C-alpha positions, 0 to 999 in steps of 0.5 A: 555414814561410815566414819573416815579410816583412822579416824580416832587415831589423828591427833588433833590438839585440844584448845580451852575456850576463853569466854568474855567477861560479864556483869552479872549484876550492878546496882547501888554500890554492888559489882558481881562479875563473871570473868573468864578471860584470863589465862590459867596455868598451874606452875608446880617446882620441880624437887631440887630447884627452889634456889633457880626456881625462885630467881626466875619466878623473880625475873619473870613476873616482877615479884617473888612467889606468893607464901602460903596462903598469899596472893601477889600481883601486878597489872599483867598477872595474879599468881596465888599459893595453891599448895607447896611449891605449887602455884596458880597464875592468872593473867595476859600470858605467852605459854611458849614464853612461860614454858621455856623460862621455867624449862626442867625446873617446873611443870606447868599445866594450862588450866585456861578453860578449866576455872572460872572467877567470879568477882563480888564488890560491895559494902555487903561482902562481908554479910555475902560471905559470912553465909557462903564459907565456913571460915572466919571472914573477919581473920581474912586479909586483903592479899590472902587466898584460901581454898574451900567449899561453897556450895558443895564445891571446892574453890579458891577465895581471893581478899582483894579488898578486906570486905570490900572485894572478893574474888572466887575462883570455882572449876567451870564445870560449876560455873552455872550452879555457882552463878546461881547460888552467889546470884540468890545470896546478893538478891537476899542480903543486896 
C-alpha cells in the first residue's frame, strides 16, 4: 500500500500519555501506589531573571521556589528543586497559563508522560529504603528531595513523612523494572 504524498511532512502534535492511579499493594499498614495522573513540567529560570522569576513563582504557585534539595507543595501543586535554578512541577496545571506567566523569564518543558510516581507508605518504609538507596535514610528529612540511583535507574526520591511516606519519581521507560523491584522488596520486608 503506497504512502500518501507528503505524508512525512505533516506536522502532528505529540501529546503525552497520562495513565491513571493504581494501588499495586495494599495490606495491613502498607500502601504501594503507582501514580501517573499529574502533569509534570520542568521550569528552568533564564539567566539574569532571578528577581522577576522569584516574584512570578510566588504569585503563581502561592509559595516561594524551594531551596536546594527541598520540596514545596500545596493542594494543587508540588514543586521540587532539581538543580541550580531548575525545578520540577507536578500537579493540576494549565500549560498555557504556566507558559504565559513565565514567558521570557523561564523555559518550560512538558515532561508529562515521561515520568511516573511510585508512592510507598508504611511503617516498614525505613527498612525498604535502606535496601533501595545508598544515601543515609536517617538524615533524609521530611520535605527533602534527592536524586539517586535505584536499581540502576536515575530517579528522584521525595520524603513526605520521615520513615513513613516516600515518593519515587523515575523515567516512564523504567516503570516495569522499578515496579518489579519494589514489589519484590516490599514482599520480602513487609
